[in-house]
C-alpha positions, 0 to 999 in steps of 0.5 A, a space after each residue: 456538498 458532502 462527498 462520499 468515499 467507499 473503500 473495499 477492504 478497509 485496512 491499514 493504508 485505507 485507515 491512514 487515508 481516512 484519518 486525513 479526510 474532514 468528516 464534515 466534508 466526507 461520509 465514509 464507508 468501508 468493508 471488512 471480512 473481520 467483525 472485530 475491525 468494525 469498532 476501529 473503523 468507526 473510530 476514524 469516522 468510517 461506516 463499517 460494512 460486512 463484506 460480502 453483505 446486502 448493505 454493500 450495494 446500497 452504500 456503493 450507490 452513494 459513492 463519489 470516490 471509490 478506493 480498492 484495497 482488496 488483494 487479488 487472487 488468481 481470477 483477478 480482483 474479488 470486487 469485479 469477481 463479485 460485480 463484474 462490469 456492473 460496478 459502473 452502473 452500481 456507483 454512477 456518481 463516481 468522480 475518482 477511483 483509486 486502485 492500490 496495487 504494488 511495484 511487484 508488477 515490475 518483476 526483478 530488474 537486479 537493482 536497476 531503476 523502474 518507472 511508470 512506463 517500465 514493462 510489466 513483467 512480475 516474477 511472483 504469483 502475487 505480481 501476476 495477480 496484480 497485473 491481472 487486476 490492474 488490467 481488469 479495472 482498466 477495461 472499465 469506463 471509470 475515472 481510474 487511478 492506479 497506485 503501485 505501492 512499495 513495501 508499506 511500514 508504519 505504526 505497528 509495522 516496524 522492525 523494532 519489535 523483532 530486533 528487541 526480541 532478538 528474532 530479526 535476521 539480516 538476510 544477505 543477498 548480493 545486489 538486493 534492494 527494496 523500495 519502501 513507503 510509510 503509510 502516512 505518505 501513501 495517505 497524502 498521495 491519495 489525498 493529492 490525487 483526489 484534489 487533482 484527479 487525472 483519470 488513467 494515471 499511474 503512480 509509483 508510491 515509494 520513498 527516495 532511497 531503495 535499500 538493502 533489507 539488512 541496512 534497515 535492520 541494522 539502523 533499527 538496532 542502532 537506534 535501540 542501542 542493541 547488537 546488530 541481528 545476525 547475518 545469514 546467507 540467503 542461499 542457506 537461510 531457512 524461510 517461508 515461501 512467502 518471505 523468500 518471494 520477496 527476495 525474488 525481485 530487486 529494483 530501485 523505483 522512481 517516485 518522480 511522478 507523485 512529486 511533479 504531477 501531485 506536488 507531493 513532498 514526502 513526510 519520510 523521504 528515507 527509511 531512516 526518517 521513518 524509523 526515527 519517527 516510529 521510535 519517538 511515537 513508540 517512546 511517547 506512548 509509553 
């Protein structure tokens, strides 16, 4: 029997996930606000829908699996802003719902460890928006699974371009660490969850090694054989408000649940594994 995946906000992570689904077993719909994305979506077997649009509700009614990948705003999730609790009636055949959230919901722990049971104390506006959106979806009678993603990287989203251009900066802030996740590992976690659904579950999705951001840039420079990017003190560095907000939180995120409950074996367990693979992919493409 053919299953139907409907994705609100078919972007970077959802595209990687769609590549894992067998087109003979799955029909896939995805929304986008940008008409230029439609050919890319068709290329991975996804039927694109303009959001908002009249065709969305009809396709949603066919969904057996729903992936939510639209960034929230101050009112919460835009999907629920549009449809409210009616979404459960609009998609009566749902077996699995996945919401892509962020580890930013945990806030700042000054480099300490967090897991899925840690209290939600977001330190940024984006974190507060995610906490609200999570609670809105949890209030509905749906087979919901929440995936709290660390910093996403992968093809087209690595540090090599900035390092090559000489625009990368190693911003130094004491005790600052981030967790990260390669987009292919996000995709395999989602697939594992669909194969072993557990409504109500929450999963941290990150690799095994939180690291200072300057270490990642240093390793990228070493792989490229170029000089290390210059160091700048965080307090004096010129940064956009968005960039500075990433340094408002420091924590190490535990990923035991995706391994123990879903049996996931990370393809890229550290940023070094991920960057090694990205550079090889770039070299093979040239």
